[in-house]
PDB file of N, CA, C and O in Angstrom:
ATOM      1  N   UNK A   1      51.273 101.907-135.801  1.00  0.00           N
ATOM      2  CA  UNK A   1      50.133 101.767-136.691  1.00  0.00           C
ATOM      3  C   UNK A   1      48.914 101.334-135.879  1.00  0.00           C
ATOM      4  O   UNK A   1      48.980 100.388-135.095  1.00  0.00           O
ATOM      5  N   UNK A   2      47.802 102.041-136.079  1.00  0.00           N
ATOM      6  CA  UNK A   2      46.560 101.731-135.375  1.00  0.00           C
ATOM      7  C   UNK A   2      45.913 100.485-135.970  1.00  0.00           C
ATOM      8  O   UNK A   2      45.897 100.320-137.189  1.00  0.00           O
ATOM      9  N   UNK A   3      45.380  99.611-135.124  1.00  0.00           N
ATOM     10  CA  UNK A   3      44.679  98.444-135.662  1.00  0.00           C
ATOM     11  C   UNK A   3      43.357  98.863-136.310  1.00  0.00           C
ATOM     12  O   UNK A   3      42.751  99.859-135.915  1.00  0.00           O
ATOM     13  N   UNK A   4      42.925  98.108-137.289  1.00  0.00           N
ATOM     14  CA  UNK A   4      41.632  98.331-137.925  1.00  0.00           C
ATOM     15  C   UNK A   4      40.576  97.584-137.126  1.00  0.00           C
ATOM     16  O   UNK A   4      40.746  96.407-136.807  1.00  0.00           O
ATOM     17  N   UNK A   5      39.486  98.268-136.803  1.00  0.00           N
ATOM     18  CA  UNK A   5      38.412  97.633-136.043  1.00  0.00           C
ATOM     19  C   UNK A   5      37.189  97.492-136.935  1.00  0.00           C
ATOM     20  O   UNK A   5      36.697  98.474-137.492  1.00  0.00           O
ATOM     21  N   UNK A   6      36.711  96.290-137.063  1.00  0.00           N
ATOM     22  CA  UNK A   6      35.486  96.020-137.812  1.00  0.00           C
ATOM     23  C   UNK A   6      34.362  95.805-136.812  1.00  0.00           C
ATOM     24  O   UNK A   6      34.423  94.896-135.984  1.00  0.00           O
ATOM     25  N   UNK A   7      33.337  96.640-136.892  1.00  0.00           N
ATOM     26  CA  UNK A   7      32.235  96.594-135.930  1.00  0.00           C
ATOM     27  C   UNK A   7      30.966  96.169-136.650  1.00  0.00           C
ATOM     28  O   UNK A   7      30.620  96.716-137.697  1.00  0.00           O
ATOM     29  N   UNK A   8      30.278  95.193-136.082  1.00  0.00           N
ATOM     30  CA  UNK A   8      28.995  94.772-136.647  1.00  0.00           C
ATOM     31  C   UNK A   8      27.865  95.237-135.732  1.00  0.00           C
ATOM     32  O   UNK A   8      28.058  95.405-134.528  1.00  0.00           O
ATOM     33  N   UNK A   9      26.709  95.439-136.306  1.00  0.00           N
ATOM     34  CA  UNK A   9      25.523  95.845-135.560  1.00  0.00           C
ATOM     35  C   UNK A   9      24.443  94.797-135.793  1.00  0.00           C
ATOM     36  O   UNK A   9      23.788  94.801-136.834  1.00  0.00           O
ATOM     37  N   UNK A  10      24.254  93.894-134.821  1.00  0.00           N
ATOM     38  CA  UNK A  10      23.241  92.849-134.990  1.00  0.00           C
ATOM     39  C   UNK A  10      21.849  93.457-135.186  1.00  0.00           C
ATOM     40  O   UNK A  10      21.521  94.490-134.603  1.00  0.00           O
ATOM     41  N   UNK A  11      21.048  92.802-136.007  1.00  0.00           N
ATOM     42  CA  UNK A  11      19.688  93.277-136.271  1.00  0.00           C
ATOM     43  C   UNK A  11      18.880  93.459-134.995  1.00  0.00           C
ATOM     44  O   UNK A  11      18.076  94.386-134.890  1.00  0.00           O
ATOM     45  N   UNK A  12      19.092  92.578-134.029  1.00  0.00           N
ATOM     46  CA  UNK A  12      18.325  92.641-132.783  1.00  0.00           C
ATOM     47  C   UNK A  12      18.675  93.873-131.951  1.00  0.00           C
ATOM     48  O   UNK A  12      17.885  94.286-131.102  1.00  0.00           O
ATOM     49  N   UNK A  13      19.842  94.461-132.181  1.00  0.00           N
ATOM     50  CA  UNK A  13      20.294  95.623-131.416  1.00  0.00           C
ATOM     51  C   UNK A  13      20.078  96.917-132.201  1.00  0.00           C
ATOM     52  O   UNK A  13      19.982  97.991-131.606  1.00  0.00           O
ATOM     53  N   UNK A  14      20.001  96.827-133.508  1.00  0.00           N
ATOM     54  CA  UNK A  14      19.946  97.997-134.383  1.00  0.00           C
ATOM     55  C   UNK A  14      18.859  99.014-134.047  1.00  0.00           C
ATOM     56  O   UNK A  14      19.129 100.212-134.133  1.00  0.00           O
ATOM     57  N   UNK A  15      17.637  98.606-133.668  1.00  0.00           N
ATOM     58  CA  UNK A  15      16.615  99.612-133.372  1.00  0.00           C
ATOM     59  C   UNK A  15      16.949 100.480-132.158  1.00  0.00           C
ATOM     60  O   UNK A  15      16.444 101.597-132.044  1.00  0.00           O
ATOM     61  N   UNK A  16      17.786  99.985-131.257  1.00  0.00           N
ATOM     62  CA  UNK A  16      18.116 100.730-130.046  1.00  0.00           C
ATOM     63  C   UNK A  16      16.973 100.699-129.044  1.00  0.00           C
ATOM     64  O   UNK A  16      15.936 100.079-129.282  1.00  0.00           O
ATOM     65  N   UNK A  17      17.176 101.372-127.931  1.00  0.00           N
ATOM     66  CA  UNK A  17      16.152 101.506-126.896  1.00  0.00           C
ATOM     67  C   UNK A  17      16.077 102.971-126.491  1.00  0.00           C
ATOM     68  O   UNK A  17      17.084 103.679-126.515  1.00  0.00           O
ATOM     69  N   UNK A  18      14.887 103.423-126.119  1.00  0.00           N
ATOM     70  CA  UNK A  18      14.712 104.789-125.650  1.00  0.00           C
ATOM     71  C   UNK A  18      15.143 104.872-124.196  1.00  0.00           C
ATOM     72  O   UNK A  18      14.748 104.040-123.379  1.00  0.00           O
ATOM     73  N   UNK A  19      15.944 105.865-123.872  1.00  0.00           N
ATOM     74  CA  UNK A  19      16.325 106.106-122.484  1.00  0.00           C
ATOM     75  C   UNK A  19      15.949 107.543-122.143  1.00  0.00           C
ATOM     76  O   UNK A  19      16.351 108.484-122.827  1.00  0.00           O
ATOM     77  N   UNK A  20      15.169 107.697-121.071  1.00  0.00           N
ATOM     78  CA  UNK A  20      14.783 109.032-120.619  1.00  0.00           C
ATOM     79  C   UNK A  20      15.886 109.685-119.798  1.00  0.00           C
ATOM     80  O   UNK A  20      15.997 110.910-119.749  1.00  0.00           O
ATOM     81  N   UNK A  21      16.694 108.858-119.156  1.00  0.00           N
ATOM     82  CA  UNK A  21      17.857 109.368-118.433  1.00  0.00           C
ATOM     83  C   UNK A  21      18.827 108.228-118.175  1.00  0.00           C
ATOM     84  O   UNK A  21      18.514 107.059-118.401  1.00  0.00           O
ATOM     85  N   UNK A  22      20.005 108.590-117.699  1.00  0.00           N
ATOM     86  CA  UNK A  22      21.034 107.591-117.408  1.00  0.00           C
ATOM     87  C   UNK A  22      21.572 107.827-116.001  1.00  0.00           C
ATOM     88  O   UNK A  22      21.775 108.968-115.586  1.00  0.00           O
ATOM     89  N   UNK A  23      21.797 106.751-115.284  1.00  0.00           N
ATOM     90  CA  UNK A  23      22.491 106.839-114.003  1.00  0.00           C
ATOM     91  C   UNK A  23      23.868 106.222-114.202  1.00  0.00           C
ATOM     92  O   UNK A  23      24.033 105.270-114.965  1.00  0.00           O
ATOM     93  N   UNK A  24      24.847 106.777-113.508  1.00  0.00           N
ATOM     94  CA  UNK A  24      26.221 106.303-113.662  1.00  0.00           C
ATOM     95  C   UNK A  24      26.798 106.007-112.291  1.00  0.00           C
ATOM     96  O   UNK A  24      26.717 106.827-111.377  1.00  0.00           O
ATOM     97  N   UNK A  25      27.378 104.833-112.162  1.00  0.00           N
ATOM     98  CA  UNK A  25      28.063 104.445-110.926  1.00  0.00           C
ATOM     99  C   UNK A  25      29.373 103.773-111.327  1.00  0.00           C
ATOM    100  O   UNK A  25      29.686 103.661-112.512  1.00  0.00           O
ATOM    101  N   UNK A  26      30.125 103.331-110.338  1.00  0.00           N
ATOM    102  CA  UNK A  26      31.392 102.678-110.668  1.00  0.00           C
ATOM    103  C   UNK A  26      31.761 101.632-109.628  1.00  0.00           C
ATOM    104  O   UNK A  26      31.291 101.657-108.490  1.00  0.00           O
ATOM    105  N   UNK A  27      32.597 100.733-110.048  1.00  0.00           N
ATOM    106  CA  UNK A  27      33.230  99.748-109.177  1.00  0.00           C
ATOM    107  C   UNK A  27      34.731  99.985-109.332  1.00  0.00           C
ATOM    108  O   UNK A  27      35.129 100.842-110.120  1.00  0.00           O
ATOM    109  N   UNK A  28      35.560  99.265-108.616  1.00  0.00           N
ATOM    110  CA  UNK A  28      37.001  99.435-108.832  1.00  0.00           C
ATOM    111  C   UNK A  28      37.438  99.081-110.263  1.00  0.00           C
ATOM    112  O   UNK A  28      38.490  99.531-110.716  1.00  0.00           O
ATOM    113  N   UNK A  29      36.639  98.284-110.968  1.00  0.00           N
ATOM    114  CA  UNK A  29      37.060  97.787-112.278  1.00  0.00           C
ATOM    115  C   UNK A  29      36.411  98.461-113.481  1.00  0.00           C
ATOM    116  O   UNK A  29      36.989  98.456-114.568  1.00  0.00           O
ATOM    117  N   UNK A  30      35.222  99.043-113.313  1.00  0.00           N
ATOM    118  CA  UNK A  30      34.552  99.641-114.458  1.00  0.00           C
ATOM    119  C   UNK A  30      33.491 100.644-114.017  1.00  0.00           C
ATOM    120  O   UNK A  30      33.103 100.698-112.850  1.00  0.00           O
ATOM    121  N   UNK A  31      33.034 101.437-114.987  1.00  0.00           N
ATOM    122  CA  UNK A  31      31.925 102.361-114.789  1.00  0.00           C
ATOM    123  C   UNK A  31      30.666 101.687-115.320  1.00  0.00           C
ATOM    124  O   UNK A  31      30.711 100.961-116.314  1.00  0.00           O
ATOM    125  N   UNK A  32      29.541 101.933-114.648  1.00  0.00           N
ATOM    126  CA  UNK A  32      28.275 101.311-115.026  1.00  0.00           C
ATOM    127  C   UNK A  32      27.302 102.410-115.455  1.00  0.00           C
ATOM    128  O   UNK A  32      27.004 103.326-114.688  1.00  0.00           O
ATOM    129  N   UNK A  33      26.816 102.305-116.686  1.00  0.00           N
ATOM    130  CA  UNK A  33      25.823 103.224-117.220  1.00  0.00           C
ATOM    131  C   UNK A  33      24.498 102.472-117.286  1.00  0.00           C
ATOM    132  O   UNK A  33      24.368 101.512-118.046  1.00  0.00           O
ATOM    133  N   UNK A  34      23.517 102.898-116.498  1.00  0.00           N
ATOM    134  CA  UNK A  34      22.173 102.320-116.553  1.00  0.00           C
ATOM    135  C   UNK A  34      21.274 103.298-117.303  1.00  0.00           C
ATOM    136  O   UNK A  34      20.989 104.391-116.814  1.00  0.00           O
ATOM    137  N   UNK A  35      20.833 102.901-118.484  1.00  0.00           N
ATOM    138  CA  UNK A  35      19.942 103.721-119.292  1.00  0.00           C
ATOM    139  C   UNK A  35      18.514 103.361-118.905  1.00  0.00           C
ATOM    140  O   UNK A  35      18.090 102.213-119.043  1.00  0.00           O
ATOM    141  N   UNK A  36      17.774 104.366-118.416  1.00  0.00           N
ATOM    142  CA  UNK A  36      16.470 104.128-117.791  1.00  0.00           C
ATOM    143  C   UNK A  36      15.337 104.721-118.631  1.00  0.00           C
ATOM    144  O   UNK A  36      15.427 105.847-119.120  1.00  0.00           O
ATOM    145  N   UNK A  37      14.282 103.941-118.784  1.00  0.00           N
ATOM    146  CA  UNK A  37      13.064 104.388-119.446  1.00  0.00           C
ATOM    147  C   UNK A  37      11.988 104.602-118.386  1.00  0.00           C
ATOM    148  O   UNK A  37      11.775 103.745-117.528  1.00  0.00           O
ATOM    149  N   UNK A  38      11.310 105.752-118.447  1.00  0.00           N
ATOM    150  CA  UNK A  38      10.217 106.029-117.515  1.00  0.00           C
ATOM    151  C   UNK A  38       9.023 105.180-117.920  1.00  0.00           C
ATOM    152  O   UNK A  38       8.576 105.212-119.067  1.00  0.00           O
ATOM    153  N   UNK A  39       8.516 104.419-116.956  1.00  0.00           N
ATOM    154  CA  UNK A  39       7.371 103.549-117.206  1.00  0.00           C
ATOM    155  C   UNK A  39       6.074 104.291-116.919  1.00  0.00           C
ATOM    156  O   UNK A  39       5.125 104.228-117.700  1.00  0.00           O
ATOM    157  N   UNK A  40       6.043 104.999-115.783  1.00  0.00           N
ATOM    158  CA  UNK A  40       4.859 105.795-115.453  1.00  0.00           C
ATOM    159  C   UNK A  40       5.218 106.800-114.363  1.00  0.00           C
ATOM    160  O   UNK A  40       6.184 106.630-113.620  1.00  0.00           O
ATOM    161  N   UNK A  41       4.414 107.842-114.295  1.00  0.00           N
ATOM    162  CA  UNK A  41       4.529 108.848-113.241  1.00  0.00           C
ATOM    163  C   UNK A  41       3.162 108.967-112.587  1.00  0.00           C
ATOM    164  O   UNK A  41       2.131 108.894-113.256  1.00  0.00           O
ATOM    165  N   UNK A  42       3.165 109.151-111.269  1.00  0.00           N
ATOM    166  CA  UNK A  42       1.897 109.248-110.539  1.00  0.00           C
ATOM    167  C   UNK A  42       2.092 110.189-109.359  1.00  0.00           C
ATOM    168  O   UNK A  42       3.224 110.447-108.949  1.00  0.00           O
ATOM    169  N   UNK A  43       0.995 110.704-108.812  1.00  0.00           N
ATOM    170  CA  UNK A  43       1.113 111.591-107.651  1.00  0.00           C
ATOM    171  C   UNK A  43       1.784 110.873-106.482  1.00  0.00           C
ATOM    172  O   UNK A  43       1.546 109.689-106.245  1.00  0.00           O
ATOM    173  N   UNK A  44       2.621 111.607-105.762  1.00  0.00           N
ATOM    174  CA  UNK A  44       3.298 111.047-104.598  1.00  0.00           C
ATOM    175  C   UNK A  44       2.454 111.171-103.347  1.00  0.00           C
ATOM    176  O   UNK A  44       1.308 111.616-103.397  1.00  0.00           O
ATOM    177  N   UNK A  45       3.036 110.772-102.215  1.00  0.00           N
ATOM    178  CA  UNK A  45       2.322 110.785-100.937  1.00  0.00           C
ATOM    179  C   UNK A  45       2.018 112.205-100.479  1.00  0.00           C
ATOM    180  O   UNK A  45       0.921 112.477 -99.993  1.00  0.00           O
ATOM    181  N   UNK A  46       2.976 113.109-100.629  1.00  0.00           N
ATOM    182  CA  UNK A  46       2.779 114.499-100.212  1.00  0.00           C
ATOM    183  C   UNK A  46       2.241 115.311-101.391  1.00  0.00           C
ATOM    184  O   UNK A  46       2.502 115.002-102.554  1.00  0.00           O
ATOM    185  N   UNK A  47       1.491 116.350-101.060  1.00  0.00           N
ATOM    186  CA  UNK A  47       0.910 117.196-102.096  1.00  0.00           C
ATOM    187  C   UNK A  47       2.014 117.798-102.959  1.00  0.00           C
ATOM    188  O   UNK A  47       2.995 118.335-102.445  1.00  0.00           O
ATOM    189  N   UNK A  48       1.845 117.704-104.256  1.00  0.00           N
ATOM    190  CA  UNK A  48       2.826 118.253-105.188  1.00  0.00           C
ATOM    191  C   UNK A  48       3.953 117.291-105.540  1.00  0.00           C
ATOM    192  O   UNK A  48       4.709 117.538-106.479  1.00  0.00           O
ATOM    193  N   UNK A  49       4.070 116.193-104.791  1.00  0.00           N
ATOM    194  CA  UNK A  49       5.110 115.202-105.091  1.00  0.00           C
ATOM    195  C   UNK A  49       4.690 114.332-106.269  1.00  0.00           C
ATOM    196  O   UNK A  49       3.503 114.103-106.503  1.00  0.00           O
ATOM    197  N   UNK A  50       5.664 113.866-106.985  1.00  0.00           N
ATOM    198  CA  UNK A  50       5.427 112.936-108.084  1.00  0.00           C
ATOM    199  C   UNK A  50       6.361 111.753-107.899  1.00  0.00           C
ATOM    200  O   UNK A  50       7.548 111.927-107.626  1.00  0.00           O
ATOM    201  N   UNK A  51       5.827 110.559-108.046  1.00  0.00           N
ATOM    202  CA  UNK A  51       6.646 109.348-108.012  1.00  0.00           C
ATOM    203  C   UNK A  51       6.776 108.832-109.433  1.00  0.00           C
ATOM    204  O   UNK A  51       5.789 108.718-110.161  1.00  0.00           O
ATOM    205  N   UNK A  52       7.995 108.524-109.814  1.00  0.00           N
ATOM    206  CA  UNK A  52       8.266 108.051-111.169  1.00  0.00           C
ATOM    207  C   UNK A  52       8.805 106.634-111.101  1.00  0.00           C
ATOM    208  O   UNK A  52       9.759 106.352-110.376  1.00  0.00           O
ATOM    209  N   UNK A  53       8.187 105.749-111.861  1.00  0.00           N
ATOM    210  CA  UNK A  53       8.683 104.381-111.980  1.00  0.00           C
ATOM    211  C   UNK A  53       9.504 104.288-113.254  1.00  0.00           C
ATOM    212  O   UNK A  53       9.052 104.677-114.331  1.00  0.00           O
ATOM    213  N   UNK A  54      10.705 103.771-113.118  1.00  0.00           N
ATOM    214  CA  UNK A  54      11.568 103.598-114.276  1.00  0.00           C
ATOM    215  C   UNK A  54      12.062 102.169-114.360  1.00  0.00           C
ATOM    216  O   UNK A  54      12.037 101.428-113.377  1.00  0.00           O
ATOM    217  N   UNK A  55      12.505 101.797-115.530  1.00  0.00           N
ATOM    218  CA  UNK A  55      13.044 100.461-115.743  1.00  0.00           C
ATOM    219  C   UNK A  55      14.341 100.598-116.532  1.00  0.00           C
ATOM    220  O   UNK A  55      14.407 101.333-117.517  1.00  0.00           O
ATOM    221  N   UNK A  56      15.371  99.880-116.086  1.00  0.00           N
ATOM    222  CA  UNK A  56      16.635  99.898-116.813  1.00  0.00           C
ATOM    223  C   UNK A  56      16.422  99.201-118.157  1.00  0.00           C
ATOM    224  O   UNK A  56      16.096  98.015-118.213  1.00  0.00           O
ATOM    225  N   UNK A  57      16.613  99.959-119.231  1.00  0.00           N
ATOM    226  CA  UNK A  57      16.457  99.412-120.577  1.00  0.00           C
ATOM    227  C   UNK A  57      17.745  98.767-121.060  1.00  0.00           C
ATOM    228  O   UNK A  57      17.732  97.845-121.876  1.00  0.00           O
ATOM    229  N   UNK A  58      18.866  99.274-120.536  1.00  0.00           N
ATOM    230  CA  UNK A  58      20.155  98.719-120.928  1.00  0.00           C
ATOM    231  C   UNK A  58      21.196  99.089-119.876  1.00  0.00           C
ATOM    232  O   UNK A  58      21.216 100.217-119.385  1.00  0.00           O
ATOM    233  N   UNK A  59      22.050  98.146-119.538  1.00  0.00           N
ATOM    234  CA  UNK A  59      23.170  98.396-118.620  1.00  0.00           C
ATOM    235  C   UNK A  59      24.455  98.168-119.409  1.00  0.00           C
ATOM    236  O   UNK A  59      24.658  97.116-120.015  1.00  0.00           O
ATOM    237  N   UNK A  60      25.316  99.184-119.384  1.00  0.00           N
ATOM    238  CA  UNK A  60      26.575  99.097-120.115  1.00  0.00           C
ATOM    239  C   UNK A  60      27.717  99.295-119.128  1.00  0.00           C
ATOM    240  O   UNK A  60      27.739 100.270-118.377  1.00  0.00           O
ATOM    241  N   UNK A  61      28.661  98.368-119.136  1.00  0.00           N
ATOM    242  CA  UNK A  61      29.845  98.458-118.284  1.00  0.00           C
ATOM    243  C   UNK A  61      31.017  98.897-119.153  1.00  0.00           C
ATOM    244  O   UNK A  61      31.273  98.320-120.210  1.00  0.00           O
ATOM    245  N   UNK A  62      31.730  99.935-118.688  1.00  0.00           N
ATOM    246  CA  UNK A  62      32.801 100.535-119.474  1.00  0.00           C
ATOM    247  C   UNK A  62      34.088 100.541-118.658  1.00  0.00           C
ATOM    248  O   UNK A  62      34.078 100.857-117.468  1.00  0.00           O
ATOM    249  N   UNK A  63      35.186 100.192-119.303  1.00  0.00           N
ATOM    250  CA  UNK A  63      36.480 100.249-118.635  1.00  0.00           C
ATOM    251  C   UNK A  63      36.850 101.698-118.344  1.00  0.00           C
ATOM    252  O   UNK A  63      36.556 102.581-119.150  1.00  0.00           O
ATOM    253  N   UNK A  64      37.493 101.960-117.198  1.00  0.00           N
ATOM    254  CA  UNK A  64      37.876 103.332-116.859  1.00  0.00           C
ATOM    255  C   UNK A  64      38.684 104.019-117.961  1.00  0.00           C
ATOM    256  O   UNK A  64      38.557 105.228-118.151  1.00  0.00           O
ATOM    257  N   UNK A  65      39.495 103.281-118.673  1.00  0.00           N
ATOM    258  CA  UNK A  65      40.314 103.876-119.734  1.00  0.00           C
ATOM    259  C   UNK A  65      39.464 104.472-120.857  1.00  0.00           C
ATOM    260  O   UNK A  65      39.958 105.303-121.619  1.00  0.00           O
ATOM    261  N   UNK A  66      38.213 104.071-120.973  1.00  0.00           N
ATOM    262  CA  UNK A  66      37.345 104.566-122.038  1.00  0.00           C
ATOM    263  C   UNK A  66      36.477 105.756-121.628  1.00  0.00           C
ATOM    264  O   UNK A  66      35.881 106.410-122.483  1.00  0.00           O
ATOM    265  N   UNK A  67      36.403 106.037-120.342  1.00  0.00           N
ATOM    266  CA  UNK A  67      35.496 107.083-119.863  1.00  0.00           C
ATOM    267  C   UNK A  67      35.847 108.448-120.442  1.00  0.00           C
ATOM    268  O   UNK A  67      34.950 109.180-120.860  1.00  0.00           O
ATOM    269  N   UNK A  68      37.127 108.809-120.477  1.00  0.00           N
ATOM    270  CA  UNK A  68      37.505 110.114-121.023  1.00  0.00           C
ATOM    271  C   UNK A  68      37.217 110.183-122.521  1.00  0.00           C
ATOM    272  O   UNK A  68      36.837 111.237-123.031  1.00  0.00           O
ATOM    273  N   UNK A  69      37.395 109.077-123.221  1.00  0.00           N
ATOM    274  CA  UNK A  69      37.072 109.050-124.649  1.00  0.00           C
ATOM    275  C   UNK A  69      35.572 109.254-124.864  1.00  0.00           C
ATOM    276  O   UNK A  69      35.163 109.948-125.794  1.00  0.00           O
ATOM    277  N   UNK A  70      34.766 108.654-124.012  1.00  0.00           N
ATOM    278  CA  UNK A  70      33.312 108.831-124.095  1.00  0.00           C
ATOM    279  C   UNK A  70      32.943 110.283-123.818  1.00  0.00           C
ATOM    280  O   UNK A  70      32.107 110.855-124.517  1.00  0.00           O
ATOM    281  N   UNK A  71      33.558 110.880-122.805  1.00  0.00           N
ATOM    282  CA  UNK A  71      33.274 112.281-122.475  1.00  0.00           C
ATOM    283  C   UNK A  71      33.627 113.195-123.647  1.00  0.00           C
ATOM    284  O   UNK A  71      32.852 114.091-123.982  1.00  0.00           O
ATOM    285  N   UNK A  72      34.765 112.986-124.263  1.00  0.00           N
ATOM    286  CA  UNK A  72      35.173 113.801-125.407  1.00  0.00           C
ATOM    287  C   UNK A  72      34.212 113.614-126.580  1.00  0.00           C
ATOM    288  O   UNK A  72      33.836 114.583-127.240  1.00  0.00           O
ATOM    289  N   UNK A  73      33.818 112.374-126.834  1.00  0.00           N
ATOM    290  CA  UNK A  73      32.903 112.104-127.940  1.00  0.00           C
ATOM    291  C   UNK A  73      31.535 112.738-127.689  1.00  0.00           C
ATOM    292  O   UNK A  73      30.927 113.283-128.610  1.00  0.00           O
ATOM    293  N   UNK A  74      31.047 112.668-126.449  1.00  0.00           N
ATOM    294  CA  UNK A  74      29.764 113.295-126.116  1.00  0.00           C
ATOM    295  C   UNK A  74      29.831 114.804-126.309  1.00  0.00           C
ATOM    296  O   UNK A  74      28.907 115.402-126.861  1.00  0.00           O
ATOM    297  N   UNK A  75      30.914 115.419-125.861  1.00  0.00           N
ATOM    298  CA  UNK A  75      31.069 116.863-126.014  1.00  0.00           C
ATOM    299  C   UNK A  75      31.097 117.248-127.496  1.00  0.00           C
ATOM    300  O   UNK A  75      30.473 118.229-127.900  1.00  0.00           O
ATOM    301  N   UNK A  76      31.816 116.477-128.292  1.00  0.00           N
ATOM    302  CA  UNK A  76      31.896 116.740-129.727  1.00  0.00           C
ATOM    303  C   UNK A  76      30.531 116.568-130.395  1.00  0.00           C
ATOM    304  O   UNK A  76      30.125 117.412-131.193  1.00  0.00           O
ATOM    305  N   UNK A  77      29.832 115.500-130.082  1.00  0.00           N
ATOM    306  CA  UNK A  77      28.528 115.252-130.682  1.00  0.00           C
ATOM    307  C   UNK A  77      27.493 116.283-130.236  1.00  0.00           C
ATOM    308  O   UNK A  77      26.654 116.704-131.032  1.00  0.00           O
ATOM    309  N   UNK A  78      27.548 116.692-128.964  1.00  0.00           N
ATOM    310  CA  UNK A  78      26.622 117.710-128.467  1.00  0.00           C
ATOM    311  C   UNK A  78      26.843 119.033-129.182  1.00  0.00           C
ATOM    312  O   UNK A  78      25.884 119.695-129.580  1.00  0.00           O
ATOM    313  N   UNK A  79      28.094 119.418-129.346  1.00  0.00           N
ATOM    314  CA  UNK A  79      28.413 120.659-130.043  1.00  0.00           C
ATOM    315  C   UNK A  79      27.916 120.612-131.486  1.00  0.00           C
ATOM    316  O   UNK A  79      27.348 121.584-131.984  1.00  0.00           O
ATOM    317  N   UNK A  80      28.128 119.495-132.144  1.00  0.00           N
ATOM    318  CA  UNK A  80      27.666 119.332-133.521  1.00  0.00           C
ATOM    319  C   UNK A  80      26.142 119.374-133.585  1.00  0.00           C
ATOM    320  O   UNK A  80      25.581 120.005-134.481  1.00  0.00           O
ATOM    321  N   UNK A  81      25.468 118.712-132.650  1.00  0.00           N
ATOM    322  CA  UNK A  81      24.004 118.708-132.601  1.00  0.00           C
ATOM    323  C   UNK A  81      23.475 120.124-132.402  1.00  0.00           C
ATOM    324  O   UNK A  81      22.531 120.533-133.078  1.00  0.00           O
ATOM    325  N   UNK A  82      24.084 120.886-131.464  1.00  0.00           N
ATOM    326  CA  UNK A  82      23.648 122.266-131.217  1.00  0.00           C
ATOM    327  C   UNK A  82      23.810 123.114-132.470  1.00  0.00           C
ATOM    328  O   UNK A  82      22.942 123.925-132.791  1.00  0.00           O
ATOM    329  N   UNK A  83      24.914 122.928-133.176  1.00  0.00           N
ATOM    330  CA  UNK A  83      25.157 123.684-134.406  1.00  0.00           C
ATOM    331  C   UNK A  83      24.128 123.328-135.482  1.00  0.00           C
ATOM    332  O   UNK A  83      23.597 124.210-136.157  1.00  0.00           O
ATOM    333  N   UNK A  84      23.854 122.044-135.633  1.00  0.00           N
ATOM    334  CA  UNK A  84      22.929 121.588-136.678  1.00  0.00           C
ATOM    335  C   UNK A  84      21.479 121.959-136.393  1.00  0.00           C
ATOM    336  O   UNK A  84      20.730 122.278-137.317  1.00  0.00           O
ATOM    337  N   UNK A  85      21.075 121.922-135.125  1.00  0.00           N
ATOM    338  CA  UNK A  85      19.669 122.160-134.795  1.00  0.00           C
ATOM    339  C   UNK A  85      19.379 123.590-134.369  1.00  0.00           C
ATOM    340  O   UNK A  85      18.223 124.013-134.366  1.00  0.00           O
ATOM    341  N   UNK A  86      20.415 124.337-134.010  1.00  0.00           N
ATOM    342  CA  UNK A  86      20.208 125.690-133.512  1.00  0.00           C
ATOM    343  C   UNK A  86      19.654 125.726-132.106  1.00  0.00           C
ATOM    344  O   UNK A  86      19.251 126.782-131.617  1.00  0.00           O
ATOM    345  N   UNK A  87      19.631 124.579-131.454  1.00  0.00           N
ATOM    346  CA  UNK A  87      19.117 124.489-130.085  1.00  0.00           C
ATOM    347  C   UNK A  87      20.285 124.283-129.134  1.00  0.00           C
ATOM    348  O   UNK A  87      21.340 123.773-129.511  1.00  0.00           O
ATOM    349  N   UNK A  88      20.065 124.692-127.895  1.00  0.00           N
ATOM    350  CA  UNK A  88      21.060 124.453-126.854  1.00  0.00           C
ATOM    351  C   UNK A  88      20.532 123.373-125.926  1.00  0.00           C
ATOM    352  O   UNK A  88      19.346 123.346-125.596  1.00  0.00           O
ATOM    353  N   UNK A  89      21.418 122.488-125.511  1.00  0.00           N
ATOM    354  CA  UNK A  89      21.031 121.444-124.559  1.00  0.00           C
ATOM    355  C   UNK A  89      20.748 122.084-123.213  1.00  0.00           C
ATOM    356  O   UNK A  89      21.331 123.115-122.877  1.00  0.00           O
ATOM    357  N   UNK A  90      19.860 121.480-122.445  1.00  0.00           N
ATOM    358  CA  UNK A  90      19.562 121.991-121.105  1.00  0.00           C
ATOM    359  C   UNK A  90      20.802 121.890-120.229  1.00  0.00           C
ATOM    360  O   UNK A  90      21.508 120.881-120.255  1.00  0.00           O
ATOM    361  N   UNK A  91      21.068 122.948-119.447  1.00  0.00           N
ATOM    362  CA  UNK A  91      22.250 122.894-118.561  1.00  0.00           C
ATOM    363  C   UNK A  91      22.061 121.905-117.433  1.00  0.00           C
ATOM    364  O   UNK A  91      22.955 121.739-116.603  1.00  0.00           O
TER     365      UNK A  91
END
């Protein structure tokens, strides 16, 4: 029998944070997801270059046992989103 999980969403967390991209790394014990918000973009040193300043809006550490579950959930949600919006995610 599966345990019942009761999840609460604190008011302070409910609005969420905007992330323009995510970086993923790992340690022997967990995977680290850094959700990054772009603060500003400006011309780089070389012609045509752009330098982007970002700030980690949220860092989430995930146990390795959960990574495959996250991947499956993302694939399922992406497929549902594509079906609902008629748009395809960028490859």
